[in-house]
Backbone as numpy.savetxt, mean C-alpha at the origin, in Angstrom:
# Nx Ny Nz CAx CAy CAz Cx Cy Cz
-2.33 -1.36 -9.14 -1.14 -1.69 -9.86 -0.27 -2.57 -8.96
0.22 -3.66 -9.52 1.06 -4.59 -8.76 2.52 -4.35 -9.11
3.36 -4.32 -8.09 4.80 -4.15 -8.28 5.54 -5.49 -8.15
5.01 -6.39 -7.35 5.62 -7.70 -7.16 4.54 -8.68 -6.73
4.74 -9.93 -7.09 3.82 -10.99 -6.68 4.63 -12.12 -6.07
4.02 -12.87 -5.18 4.72 -13.94 -4.48 5.25 -15.00 -5.43
4.74 -15.10 -6.62 5.23 -16.13 -7.53 6.66 -15.87 -8.00
7.08 -14.60 -7.98 8.45 -14.29 -8.42 9.22 -13.44 -7.41
8.72 -13.35 -6.19 9.34 -12.51 -5.17 8.90 -12.98 -3.79
9.62 -12.56 -2.78 9.16 -12.83 -1.42 8.11 -11.80 -1.01
7.90 -10.79 -1.86 6.95 -9.70 -1.59 5.73 -9.80 -2.48
4.63 -9.35 -1.96 3.45 -9.06 -2.77 3.21 -7.58 -2.52
3.46 -6.77 -3.52 3.40 -5.32 -3.34 2.49 -4.72 -4.40
1.53 -3.90 -3.94 0.63 -3.26 -4.88 0.05 -1.97 -4.31
-0.39 -1.12 -5.20 -1.04 0.16 -4.89 -2.50 -0.19 -4.66
-2.96 -0.04 -3.42 -4.34 -0.45 -3.16 -5.33 0.70 -3.30
-6.59 0.38 -3.28 -7.64 1.37 -3.56 -7.75 2.45 -2.50
-7.14 2.25 -1.35 -7.17 3.26 -0.30 -6.01 4.23 -0.40
-5.25 4.15 -1.48 -4.12 5.04 -1.67 -2.93 4.67 -0.83
-2.88 3.44 -0.37 -1.75 2.94 0.43 -0.93 1.98 -0.42
0.29 1.75 0.04 1.10 0.68 -0.53 0.85 -0.57 0.29
0.30 -1.58 -0.34 0.18 -2.88 0.32 1.50 -3.58 0.08
2.25 -3.78 1.16 3.56 -4.41 1.08 3.52 -5.62 1.99
3.28 -6.77 1.38 3.06 -8.00 2.13 4.27 -8.91 1.99
4.75 -9.41 3.12 5.92 -10.28 3.14 5.52 -11.73 3.38
4.55 -11.94 4.23 4.00 -13.26 4.51 2.58 -13.06 5.00
1.86 -14.13 5.20 0.46 -13.98 5.60 0.31 -13.30 6.95
1.32 -13.34 7.79 1.22 -12.65 9.08 1.91 -11.28 9.07
2.41 -10.89 7.93 3.04 -9.58 7.77 2.49 -8.91 6.52
1.20 -8.59 6.57 0.50 -7.95 5.45 0.11 -6.54 5.87
0.99 -5.59 5.57 0.77 -4.21 6.00 0.38 -3.32 4.83
-0.57 -2.45 5.08 -0.94 -1.41 4.13 -0.36 -0.12 4.68
0.59 0.45 3.94 1.37 1.57 4.44 0.90 2.87 3.79
0.43 3.83 4.59 0.02 5.12 4.04 1.19 5.83 3.36
0.87 6.63 2.37 1.89 7.31 1.59 2.83 8.13 2.47
2.31 8.74 3.53 3.15 9.55 4.41 4.22 8.70 5.09
3.85 7.48 5.47 4.82 6.59 6.11 5.85 6.06 5.12
5.40 5.79 3.90 6.35 5.38 2.85 7.36 6.50 2.65
6.88 7.73 2.53 7.76 8.87 2.32 8.73 9.05 3.48
8.23 8.86 4.70 9.07 9.02 5.88 10.22 8.00 5.87
9.94 6.78 5.48 10.99 5.77 5.40 11.99 6.12 4.31
11.48 6.54 3.16 12.38 6.85 2.04 13.18 8.13 2.27
12.75 8.97 3.16 13.51 10.19 3.48 14.75 9.89 4.33
14.84 8.69 4.86 15.99 8.30 5.68 17.19 7.98 4.81
18.37 7.94 5.43 19.57 7.49 4.74 19.39 6.01 4.38
20.09 5.57 3.34 19.94 4.20 2.83 20.06 3.13 3.92
21.09 3.18 4.78 21.17 2.12 5.81 19.98 2.15 6.78
19.47 3.34 7.07 18.32 3.45 7.98 17.05 2.92 7.33
16.91 3.13 6.03 15.76 2.58 5.30 15.73 1.06 5.43
16.87 0.47 5.09 16.99 -0.99 5.12 16.71 -1.51 6.53
17.29 -0.85 7.52 17.09 -1.28 8.91 15.62 -1.20 9.31
14.93 -0.15 8.88 13.51 0.00 9.21 12.69 -1.14 8.63
12.92 -1.47 7.37 12.17 -2.56 6.73 12.50 -3.89 7.39
13.78 -4.11 7.68 14.18 -5.36 8.34 13.52 -5.49 9.71
13.40 -4.38 10.42 12.77 -4.42 11.74 11.27 -4.68 11.63
10.61 -4.03 10.70 9.16 -4.19 10.54 8.81 -5.61 10.12
9.56 -6.13 9.14 9.19 -7.41 8.52 10.03 -8.60 8.98
11.09 -8.36 9.74 12.01 -9.43 10.13 12.51 -10.18 8.88
12.95 -9.42 7.90 13.40 -9.98 6.64 14.91 -9.79 6.49
15.47 -10.40 5.47 16.89 -10.28 5.17 17.17 -8.91 4.54
18.42 -8.51 4.58 18.82 -7.21 4.03 18.49 -7.11 2.54
18.76 -8.15 1.77 18.48 -8.12 0.33 16.97 -7.99 0.08
16.18 -8.61 0.93 14.72 -8.51 0.80 14.25 -7.10 1.14
14.86 -6.48 2.13 14.51 -5.10 2.49 14.87 -4.15 1.35
16.01 -4.37 0.73 16.41 -3.53 -0.41 15.42 -3.66 -1.56
14.93 -4.88 -1.77 13.91 -5.10 -2.81 12.62 -4.35 -2.46
12.22 -4.40 -1.20 11.00 -3.71 -0.76 11.11 -2.21 -0.98
12.29 -1.67 -0.76 12.50 -0.23 -0.95 12.27 0.16 -2.41
12.66 -0.70 -3.32 12.40 -0.43 -4.75 10.90 -0.31 -5.00
10.11 -1.17 -4.36 8.66 -1.12 -4.56 8.08 0.15 -3.93
8.65 0.57 -2.82 8.21 1.82 -2.18 8.48 3.01 -3.11
9.64 3.01 -3.74 9.98 4.10 -4.66 9.04 4.09 -5.87
8.73 2.91 -6.38 7.80 2.81 -7.52 6.42 3.33 -7.13
5.99 2.97 -5.93 4.69 3.42 -5.43 4.63 4.93 -5.37
5.66 5.57 -4.84 5.66 7.03 -4.75 5.63 7.69 -6.12
6.27 7.07 -7.09 6.22 7.60 -8.45 4.80 7.55 -9.01
4.06 6.52 -8.65 2.70 6.31 -9.16 1.63 7.01 -8.33
1.94 7.33 -7.09 0.92 7.83 -6.17 0.26 9.11 -6.68
-1.06 9.13 -6.60 -1.84 10.31 -6.94 -2.94 10.44 -5.89
-2.93 11.50 -5.09 -3.94 11.63 -4.04 -5.37 11.65 -4.58
-5.53 11.99 -5.84 -6.87 12.01 -6.43 -7.46 10.61 -6.52
-6.59 9.58 -6.59 -7.09 8.20 -6.64 -7.92 7.89 -5.40
-7.41 8.26 -4.23 -8.12 8.00 -2.98 -9.40 8.82 -2.91
-9.33 10.07 -3.31 -10.52 10.93 -3.30 -11.59 10.37 -4.21
-11.19 9.94 -5.40 -12.16 9.39 -6.36 -12.78 8.10 -5.82
-11.96 7.23 -5.27 -12.45 5.98 -4.70 -13.46 6.27 -3.58
-13.11 7.17 -2.67 -14.01 7.50 -1.56 -15.32 8.10 -2.07
-15.24 8.92 -3.11 -16.45 9.51 -3.69 -17.33 8.41 -4.29
-16.72 7.48 -5.02 -17.48 6.40 -5.63 -18.14 5.52 -4.57
-17.42 5.22 -3.50 -17.99 4.41 -2.42 -19.16 5.14 -1.79
-19.01 6.44 -1.55 -20.10 7.22 -0.96 -21.32 7.22 -1.87
-21.12 7.40 -3.16 -22.23 7.39 -4.11 -22.94 6.04 -4.09
-22.18 4.95 -4.07 -22.79 3.62 -4.03 -23.56 3.41 -2.73
-23.00 3.85 -1.62 -23.69 3.71 -0.33 -24.96 4.55 -0.30
-24.91 5.75 -0.86 -26.10 6.60 -0.92 -27.20 5.92 -1.74
-26.84 5.34 -2.88 -27.81 4.63 -3.71 -28.39 3.43 -2.97
-27.53 2.69 -2.29 -27.99 1.54 -1.52 -28.96 1.98 -0.42
-28.61 3.02 0.29 -29.49 3.52 1.35 -30.82 4.02 0.81
-30.79 4.69 -0.34 -32.02 5.15 -0.97 -32.91 3.96 -1.35
-32.28 2.91 -1.90 -33.02 1.72 -2.29 -33.65 1.03 -1.09
-32.96 1.04 0.02 -33.50 0.42 1.23 -34.67 1.24 1.79
-34.60 2.57 1.63 -35.71 3.43 2.09 -36.95 3.20 1.23
-36.72 3.01 -0.09 -37.84 2.80 -1.00 -38.56 1.48 -0.71
-37.84 0.48 -0.21 -38.44 -0.81 0.08 -39.21 -0.79 1.39
-38.97 0.20 2.24 -39.65 0.24 3.54 -41.07 0.72 3.43
């Protein structure tokens, strides 16, 4: 799920398949933030939240405030089962691939 795209924002923010928030500001600031870290930032007082984002991304205050909105949206959507399901599917695919490689030997 995408929360923002560079075409209409300075952020590209989306819920990635690893259960992290991908919060990208520029090509050299593309961070995938685990849910625990998102929660830790949002647990801070408002000025501390903004300061943390500004420090991580070297962005303007208004941009940090926008990023916090995407973090809040991500937490609303977050479901730990998504990561578990993804990992299970990857394991199943890898097992099938490995079996196929054994059959060819």
